[in-house]
MIDOSE-1310 file (N, C-alpha, C; in nm, 2 decimals, decimal comma, always signed):
residues 204
mmva	+0,08/-0,12/+0,00/+0,00/+0,00/+0,00/+0,09/+0,13/+0,00; +0,20/+0,12/+0,08/+0,29/+0,23/+0,09/+0,36/+0,25/-0,04; +0,39/+0,14/-0,11/+0,46/+0,15/-0,24/+0,37/+0,21/-0,34; +0,24/+0,17/-0,34/+0,15/+0,23/-0,44/+0,13/+0,38/-0,41
arvt	+0,12/+0,42/-0,29/+0,11/+0,56/-0,26/+0,23/+0,64/-0,30; +0,35/+0,58/-0,29/+0,47/+0,64/-0,33/+0,48/+0,66/-0,48; +0,44/+0,55/-0,55/+0,43/+0,55/-0,69/+0,34/+0,66/-0,74; +0,22/+0,67/-0,68/+0,12/+0,77/-0,71/+0,18/+0,91/-0,69
trtl	+0,25/+0,93/-0,58/+0,31/+1,06/-0,55/+0,41/+1,10/-0,65; +0,50/+1,00/-0,69/+0,60/+1,03/-0,79/+0,54/+1,06/-0,92; +0,44/+0,98/-0,96/+0,38/+1,00/-1,09/+0,31/+1,14/-1,10; +0,24/+1,18/-0,99/+0,18/+1,31/-0,98/+0,29/+1,42/-0,99
hrtv	+0,40/+1,39/-0,92/+0,51/+1,49/-0,92/+0,56/+1,51/-1,06; +0,59/+1,40/-1,13/+0,64/+1,41/-1,26/+0,54/+1,47/-1,36; +0,41/+1,44/-1,34/+0,31/+1,50/-1,43/+0,30/+1,65/-1,41; +0,30/+1,69/-1,29/+0,29/+1,84/-1,26/+0,42/+1,90/-1,31
glvm	+0,54/+1,84/-1,29/+0,66/+1,89/-1,34/+0,66/+1,91/-1,49; +0,61/+1,81/-1,56/+0,60/+1,82/-1,71/+0,51/+1,94/-1,75; +0,40/+1,95/-1,68/+0,30/+2,06/-1,71/+0,36/+2,19/-1,69; +0,45/+2,20/-1,58/+0,51/+2,33/-1,55/+0,64/+2,36/-1,62
llpf	+0,68/+2,26/-1,71/+0,81/+2,28/-1,78/+0,81/+2,40/-1,87; +0,70/+2,42/-1,95/+0,70/+2,53/-2,04/+0,70/+2,67/-1,97; +0,61/+2,69/-1,86/+0,62/+2,82/-1,79/+0,75/+2,83/-1,72; +0,81/+2,72/-1,67/+0,94/+2,74/-1,60/+1,05/+2,78/-1,70
vgwa	+1,05/+2,73/-1,82/+1,15/+2,77/-1,92/+1,12/+2,91/-1,96; +0,99/+2,95/-1,97/+0,96/+3,09/-2,01/+1,00/+3,18/-1,90; +0,98/+3,15/-1,77/+1,02/+3,23/-1,66/+1,18/+3,25/-1,66; +1,25/+3,14/-1,68/+1,39/+3,14/-1,68/+1,45/+3,23/-1,79
vtgt	+1,40/+3,21/-1,91/+1,45/+3,29/-2,03/+1,41/+3,44/-2,01; +1,28/+3,47/-1,98/+1,24/+3,61/-1,97/+1,30/+3,67/-1,84; +1,32/+3,60/-1,74/+1,39/+3,65/-1,62/+1,53/+3,69/-1,65; +1,60/+3,61/-1,73/+1,74/+3,65/-1,77/+1,74/+3,78/-1,85
iffl	+1,64/+3,79/-1,94/+1,63/+3,91/-2,02/+1,61/+4,03/-1,93; +1,52/+4,02/-1,83/+1,49/+4,13/-1,74/+1,61/+4,17/-1,66; +1,69/+4,06/-1,63/+1,81/+4,09/-1,55/+1,92/+4,16/-1,63; +1,94/+4,11/-1,75/+2,05/+4,17/-1,83/+2,00/+4,30/-1,90
kpgy	+1,87/+4,31/-1,93/+1,81/+4,43/-1,99/+1,88/+4,47/-2,13; +1,89/+4,37/-2,22/+1,95/+4,41/-2,35/+1,86/+4,50/-2,43; +1,91/+4,61/-2,48/+1,82/+4,70/-2,57/+1,73/+4,78/-2,49; +1,73/+4,78/-2,36/+1,64/+4,86/-2,29/+1,66/+5,01/-2,30
ggay	+1,79/+5,05/-2,32/+1,82/+5,19/-2,33/+1,75/+5,26/-2,45; +1,75/+5,20/-2,57/+1,68/+5,25/-2,68/+1,53/+5,24/-2,67; +1,49/+5,12/-2,62/+1,34/+5,09/-2,62/+1,27/+5,19/-2,53; +1,33/+5,23/-2,42/+1,27/+5,32/-2,33/+1,34/+5,46/-2,32
esla	+1,40/+5,49/-2,42/+1,48/+5,62/-2,43/+1,38/+5,74/-2,41; +1,42/+5,84/-2,34/+1,34/+5,96/-2,32/+1,37/+6,05/-2,44; +1,26/+6,09/-2,51/+1,27/+6,18/-2,62/+1,21/+6,32/-2,58; +1,28/+6,42/-2,60/+1,23/+6,55/-2,56/+1,24/+6,65/-2,69
vkty	+1,15/+6,75/-2,69/+1,15/+6,84/-2,80/+1,28/+6,92/-2,78; +1,33/+6,97/-2,89/+1,46/+7,04/-2,89/+1,42/+7,19/-2,87; +1,49/+7,25/-2,77/+1,46/+7,39/-2,73/+1,57/+7,48/-2,77; +1,54/+7,61/-2,78/+1,64/+7,71/-2,82/+1,64/+7,82/-2,72
sies	+1,74/+7,90/-2,72/+1,75/+8,01/-2,62/+1,65/+8,12/-2,67; +1,58/+8,18/-2,58/+1,48/+8,28/-2,61/+1,55/+8,42/-2,61; +1,56/+8,48/-2,73/+1,63/+8,60/-2,75/+1,54/+8,72/-2,74; +1,41/+8,71/-2,78/+1,32/+8,82/-2,77/+1,28/+8,85/-2,63
svsv	+1,23/+8,97/-2,61/+1,18/+9,01/-2,48/+1,03/+8,97/-2,46; +1,01/+8,85/-2,41/+0,88/+8,80/-2,38/+0,87/+8,78/-2,23; +0,77/+8,85/-2,17/+0,76/+8,85/-2,03/+0,63/+8,76/-1,99; +0,64/+8,68/-1,89/+0,53/+8,60/-1,85/+0,46/+8,67/-1,74
pana	+0,33/+8,71/-1,76/+0,26/+8,79/-1,66/+0,22/+8,70/-1,54; +0,19/+8,76/-1,43/+0,15/+8,69/-1,31/+0,00/+8,65/-1,33; -0,04/+8,53/-1,29/-0,18/+8,49/-1,29/-0,20/+8,40/-1,18; -0,29/+8,44/-1,09/-0,32/+8,36/-0,97/-0,37/+8,22/-1,00
awle	-0,43/+8,20/-1,12/-0,48/+8,07/-1,15/-0,37/+7,97/-1,20; -0,25/+8,02/-1,23/-0,15/+7,94/-1,28/-0,07/+7,88/-1,16; -0,05/+7,75/-1,15/+0,03/+7,69/-1,05/+0,17/+7,68/-1,09; +0,19/+7,68/-1,23/+0,33/+7,67/-1,28/+0,32/+7,72/-1,42
arll	+0,43/+7,78/-1,47/+0,44/+7,84/-1,60/+0,58/+7,81/-1,66; +0,58/+7,77/-1,78/+0,71/+7,75/-1,85/+0,71/+7,82/-1,99; +0,82/+7,89/-2,01/+0,83/+7,96/-2,14/+0,94/+7,89/-2,22; +0,91/+7,84/-2,34/+1,00/+7,76/-2,42/+1,00/+7,81/-2,56
ktvl	+1,11/+7,78/-2,63/+1,12/+7,82/-2,77/+1,16/+7,69/-2,85; +1,09/+7,65/-2,95/+1,12/+7,54/-3,04/+1,13/+7,59/-3,18; +1,14/+7,49/-3,27/+1,15/+7,53/-3,41/+1,02/+7,59/-3,46; +0,91/+7,57/-3,38/+0,78/+7,63/-3,41/+0,76/+7,77/-3,35
gehl	+0,86/+7,81/-3,27/+0,85/+7,95/-3,21/+0,84/+7,94/-3,06; +0,78/+8,04/-3,00/+0,77/+8,04/-2,85/+0,64/+7,98/-2,80; +0,65/+7,91/-2,69/+0,54/+7,84/-2,63/+0,53/+7,88/-2,48; +0,41/+7,90/-2,43/+0,39/+7,92/-2,29/+0,30/+7,81/-2,24
lvrt	+0,36/+7,73/-2,15/+0,29/+7,61/-2,09/+0,25/+7,65/-1,95; +0,13/+7,64/-1,92/+0,08/+7,68/-1,78/+0,00/+7,56/-1,72; +0,02/+7,54/-1,60/-0,05/+7,44/-1,52/-0,15/+7,50/-1,43; -0,28/+7,47/-1,44/-0,38/+7,52/-1,35/-0,44/+7,40/-1,28
aagw	-0,54/+7,43/-1,20/-0,61/+7,32/-1,12/-0,67/+7,22/-1,22; -0,70/+7,26/-1,34/-0,77/+7,17/-1,44/-0,67/+7,10/-1,52; -0,54/+7,13/-1,51/-0,44/+7,06/-1,59/-0,35/+7,16/-1,67; -0,28/+7,11/-1,77/-0,19/+7,19/-1,85/-0,26/+7,25/-1,96
qhld	-0,22/+7,37/-2,00/-0,26/+7,44/-2,12/-0,14/+7,49/-2,20; -0,16/+7,49/-2,33/-0,06/+7,54/-2,42/-0,10/+7,67/-2,48; -0,04/+7,78/-2,44/-0,08/+7,92/-2,48/+0,02/+7,98/-2,57; -0,03/+8,08/-2,65/+0,06/+8,16/-2,73/+0,13/+8,25/-2,63
artl	+0,26/+8,26/-2,64/+0,34/+8,33/-2,54/+0,32/+8,48/-2,55; +0,27/+8,53/-2,66/+0,25/+8,68/-2,67/+0,10/+8,72/-2,65; +0,01/+8,64/-2,70/-0,13/+8,68/-2,69/-0,20/+8,62/-2,57; -0,14/+8,51/-2,51/-0,19/+8,43/-2,40/-0,32/+8,36/-2,44
eerr	-0,35/+8,35/-2,57/-0,46/+8,27/-2,61/-0,42/+8,12/-2,63; -0,51/+8,03/-2,61/-0,48/+7,89/-2,63/-0,43/+7,87/-2,77; -0,31/+7,80/-2,78/-0,25/+7,77/-2,91/-0,31/+7,65/-2,97; -0,35/+7,66/-3,10/-0,42/+7,55/-3,16/-0,33/+7,44/-3,18
apad	-0,39/+7,32/-3,20/-0,31/+7,20/-3,22/-0,24/+7,21/-3,35; -0,12/+7,16/-3,36/-0,04/+7,17/-3,48/-0,09/+7,09/-3,60; -0,07/+7,14/-3,72/-0,10/+7,06/-3,84/+0,02/+6,96/-3,87; +0,00/+6,87/-3,96/+0,10/+6,77/-3,99/+0,24/+6,83/-4,02
peir	+0,25/+6,93/-4,10/+0,38/+6,99/-4,13/+0,45/+7,04/-4,00; +0,37/+7,10/-3,91/+0,43/+7,15/-3,79/+0,48/+7,03/-3,70; +0,40/+6,92/-3,69/+0,44/+6,81/-3,62/+0,57/+6,75/-3,67; +0,57/+6,74/-3,81/+0,69/+6,68/-3,87/+0,81/+6,77/-3,83
alvt	+0,80/+6,90/-3,84/+0,91/+6,99/-3,81/+0,96/+6,97/-3,66; +0,86/+6,97/-3,57/+0,89/+6,96/-3,43/+0,96/+6,83/-3,39; +0,90/+6,72/-3,45/+0,95/+6,58/-3,41/+1,08/+6,56/-3,48; +1,09/+6,60/-3,61/+1,22/+6,58/-3,68/+1,34/+6,65/-3,61
daft	+1,31/+6,77/-3,56/+1,41/+6,85/-3,48/+1,45/+6,77/-3,36; +1,36/+6,70/-3,30/+1,40/+6,62/-3,18/+1,48/+6,50/-3,21; +1,47/+6,45/-3,33/+1,54/+6,33/-3,37/+1,69/+6,35/-3,38; +1,74/+6,48/-3,38/+1,88/+6,50/-3,39/+1,96/+6,45/-3,27
anpa	+1,88/+6,42/-3,16/+1,95/+6,36/-3,04/+1,99/+6,22/-3,07; +1,92/+6,14/-3,16/+1,96/+6,01/-3,19/+1,90/+5,97/-3,32; +1,96/+6,02/-3,43/+1,91/+6,00/-3,56/+1,91/+5,85/-3,61; +2,01/+5,77/-3,56/+2,02/+5,63/-3,59/+1,89/+5,56/-3,55
rygr	+1,84/+5,59/-3,44/+1,72/+5,52/-3,39/+1,59/+5,56/-3,46; +1,58/+5,69/-3,48/+1,45/+5,75/-3,53/+1,44/+5,76/-3,68; +1,55/+5,77/-3,75/+1,54/+5,78/-3,90/+1,46/+5,90/-3,94; +1,37/+5,88/-4,03/+1,29/+5,99/-4,08/+1,14/+5,96/-4,08
ivsv	+1,06/+6,06/-4,07/+0,91/+6,04/-4,06/+0,86/+5,99/-4,19; +0,77/+5,89/-4,19/+0,71/+5,84/-4,31/+0,56/+5,87/-4,32; +0,50/+5,89/-4,20/+0,36/+5,92/-4,19/+0,32/+5,99/-4,06; +0,22/+6,07/-4,06/+0,16/+6,14/-3,94/+0,01/+6,11/-3,94
agnv	-0,03/+6,06/-3,83/-0,18/+6,03/-3,81/-0,22/+6,09/-3,68; -0,29/+6,20/-3,68/-0,33/+6,27/-3,56/-0,21/+6,33/-3,50; -0,18/+6,29/-3,37/-0,06/+6,34/-3,30/+0,05/+6,23/-3,30; +0,05/+6,13/-3,38/+0,14/+6,02/-3,38/+0,22/+6,02/-3,52
attd	+0,35/+6,03/-3,50/+0,44/+6,02/-3,62/+0,51/+5,89/-3,62; +0,51/+5,82/-3,74/+0,58/+5,69/-3,76/+0,70/+5,71/-3,85; +0,81/+5,65/-3,81/+0,93/+5,66/-3,88/+0,97/+5,54/-3,96; +1,07/+5,55/-4,05/+1,11/+5,44/-4,13/+1,18/+5,33/-4,06
tgvr	+1,22/+5,36/-3,93/+1,28/+5,26/-3,84/+1,18/+5,19/-3,75; +1,05/+5,22/-3,78/+0,95/+5,15/-3,70/+0,91/+5,21/-3,56; +0,96/+5,33/-3,54/+0,94/+5,40/-3,41/+0,81/+5,49/-3,43; +0,73/+5,48/-3,33/+0,61/+5,57/-3,33/+0,63/+5,67/-3,22
vtlg	+0,62/+5,80/-3,26/+0,64/+5,91/-3,16/+0,51/+5,98/-3,14; +0,47/+6,00/-3,02/+0,34/+6,06/-2,98/+0,37/+6,20/-2,92; +0,30/+6,30/-2,97/+0,32/+6,44/-2,92/+0,20/+6,47/-2,83; +0,24/+6,51/-2,71/+0,14/+6,56/-2,61/+0,15/+6,71/-2,62
wsrl	+0,05/+6,77/-2,69/+0,06/+6,91/-2,72/+0,04/+7,00/-2,60; -0,04/+6,96/-2,51/-0,07/+7,05/-2,39/+0,06/+7,07/-2,30; +0,14/+6,97/-2,30/+0,27/+6,98/-2,22/+0,39/+6,99/-2,31; +0,37/+6,98/-2,44/+0,48/+6,99/-2,54/+0,58/+6,87/-2,51
alsq	+0,52/+6,75/-2,49/+0,60/+6,64/-2,45/+0,60/+6,53/-2,56; +0,71/+6,46/-2,58/+0,71/+6,35/-2,67/+0,73/+6,22/-2,60; +0,67/+6,11/-2,65/+0,70/+5,98/-2,61/+0,72/+5,89/-2,73; +0,81/+5,79/-2,72/+0,85/+5,71/-2,83/+0,83/+5,56/-2,80
rgrd	+0,80/+5,49/-2,90/+0,78/+5,34/-2,88/+0,82/+5,28/-3,02; +0,91/+5,18/-3,01/+0,96/+5,11/-3,13/+0,92/+4,96/-3,12; +0,97/+4,89/-3,23/+0,95/+4,75/-3,23/+1,02/+4,68/-3,11; +1,13/+4,73/-3,07/+1,20/+4,67/-2,95/+1,11/+4,69/-2,82
tdti	+1,05/+4,80/-2,81/+0,96/+4,83/-2,70/+0,84/+4,73/-2,70; +0,79/+4,70/-2,82/+0,68/+4,60/-2,83/+0,73/+4,46/-2,79; +0,85/+4,43/-2,84/+0,90/+4,30/-2,81/+0,92/+4,28/-2,66; +0,98/+4,38/-2,59/+1,00/+4,37/-2,45/+0,86/+4,36/-2,37
driy	+0,76/+4,43/-2,42/+0,63/+4,42/-2,36/+0,57/+4,28/-2,38; +0,60/+4,22/-2,49/+0,55/+4,08/-2,51/+0,62/+3,98/-2,42; +0,75/+4,00/-2,40/+0,83/+3,92/-2,31/+0,78/+3,93/-2,17; +0,74/+4,05/-2,13/+0,68/+4,08/-2,00/+0,55/+4,00/-1,98
kvhy	+0,47/+3,99/-2,09/+0,35/+3,92/-2,08/+0,37/+3,77/-2,07; +0,47/+3,72/-2,14/+0,51/+3,58/-2,13/+0,55/+3,55/-1,99; +0,63/+3,63/-1,93/+0,68/+3,61/-1,79/+0,57/+3,60/-1,69; +0,47/+3,68/-1,71/+0,36/+3,69/-1,61/+0,23/+3,61/-1,66
lqwt	+0,26/+3,52/-1,75/+0,15/+3,43/-1,80/+0,03/+3,50/-1,86; +0,06/+3,62/-1,92/-0,05/+3,69/-1,99/-0,04/+3,65/-2,14; -0,08/+3,52/-2,16/-0,06/+3,46/-2,29/-0,17/+3,49/-2,39; -0,29/+3,51/-2,34/-0,40/+3,52/-2,44/-0,45/+3,66/-2,47
giei	-0,42/+3,75/-2,38/-0,46/+3,89/-2,40/-0,60/+3,91/-2,34; -0,67/+3,80/-2,29/-0,80/+3,80/-2,23/-0,78/+3,80/-2,08; -0,81/+3,91/-2,02/-0,78/+3,93/-1,87/-0,82/+3,82/-1,79; -0,95/+3,77/-1,80/-1,00/+3,67/-1,71/-0,93/+3,54/-1,73
vdki	-0,90/+3,50/-1,86/-0,83/+3,38/-1,89/-0,68/+3,39/-1,84; -0,62/+3,50/-1,85/-0,48/+3,51/-1,81/-0,47/+3,51/-1,65; -0,57/+3,56/-1,59/-0,58/+3,55/-1,44/-0,59/+3,40/-1,40; -0,68/+3,33/-1,47/-0,69/+3,18/-1,44/-0,56/+3,11/-1,46
lgga	-0,49/+3,14/-1,57/-0,36/+3,08/-1,60/-0,26/+3,11/-1,49; -0,26/+3,24/-1,45/-0,17/+3,28/-1,34/-0,20/+3,21/-1,21; -0,32/+3,20/-1,18/-0,36/+3,13/-1,05/-0,33/+2,99/-1,06; -0,36/+2,92/-1,17/-0,33/+2,78/-1,19/-0,18/+2,76/-1,18
glil	-0,10/+2,85/-1,23/+0,04/+2,83/-1,23/+0,09/+2,84/-1,08; +0,04/+2,93/-1,00/+0,08/+2,94/-0,86/+0,04/+2,81/-0,79; -0,08/+2,76/-0,81/-0,13/+2,64/-0,74/-0,04/+2,52/-0,78; +0,00/+2,51/-0,90/+0,08/+2,40/-0,95/+0,22/+2,41/-0,89
ivll	+0,27/+2,53/-0,87/+0,41/+2,55/-0,81/+0,40/+2,50/-0,66; +0,30/+2,54/-0,59/+0,28/+2,50/-0,45/+0,27/+2,34/-0,45; +0,19/+2,29/-0,54/+0,17/+2,14/-0,54/+0,30/+2,07/-0,57; +0,37/+2,12/-0,67/+0,50/+2,06/-0,71/+0,60/+2,06/-0,59
sglg	+0,60/+2,18/-0,52/+0,69/+2,19/-0,40/+0,65/+2,09/-0,29; +0,52/+2,09/-0,27/+0,47/+2,00/-0,16/+0,49/+1,85/-0,19; +0,47/+1,81/-0,32/+0,50/+1,67/-0,36/+0,65/+1,64/-0,35; +0,73/+1,74/-0,39/+0,88/+1,71/-0,38/+0,92/+1,70/-0,23
lklf	+0,86/+1,78/-0,14/+0,90/+1,77/+0,00/+0,85/+1,64/+0,06; +0,73/+1,60/+0,01/+0,68/+1,47/+0,06/+0,77/+1,35/+0,02; +0,81/+1,35/-0,10/+0,90/+1,25/-0,15/+1,04/+1,25/-0,08; +1,09/+1,37/-0,05/+1,21/+1,39/+0,03/+1,20/+1,33/+0,17
lrrt	+1,09/+1,36/+0,23/+1,07/+1,32/+0,37/+1,06/+1,17/+0,38; +1,00/+1,11/+0,28/+0,98/+0,96/+0,28/+1,12/+0,89/+0,26; +1,21/+0,96/+0,20/+1,34/+0,89/+0,18/+1,43/+0,90/+0,31; +1,40/+1,00/+0,39/+1,48/+1,02/+0,51/+1,42/+0,94/+0,63
């Protein structure tokens, strides 16, 4: 009876081990990538608009509603960015009127000017859709006009995000299914550890 129970435990331990082999390999490989971080520098590089010194006499008036004010000059001219209780606003530095969103040629000029920081990564713009510019190197640059901020995302960023999903068992893209997979994985790890401990104690 004892031998049968031991065989059952060993068989169950081996079965669970085989089931967990794929996620274990996935965790090991993706964990190594997270530890070494190859290509992370470019994938998550911070991209900023290129600014120039302000030579003209532009004064920023006091406004009790402004929590913060920034005066900048880019290839598109002067910009006044102000933060209020409602959020950021992009104003014309001279008229203090809200500055309209840029057209495609202006976005191209602003983003292309920013590419001088790392031309090898960004290449040249091939299309503009809304506030997103796509380059011939596969990088997508998004312009946040209210804060005059840029964010970039390339094929390498997408790859790292997919690796992240593999590591955390987000295999299907369906939240409820991925949660079930993750929970099942944790349960099987505990079961595998318990069975291994049980077999070890029986030998001692």
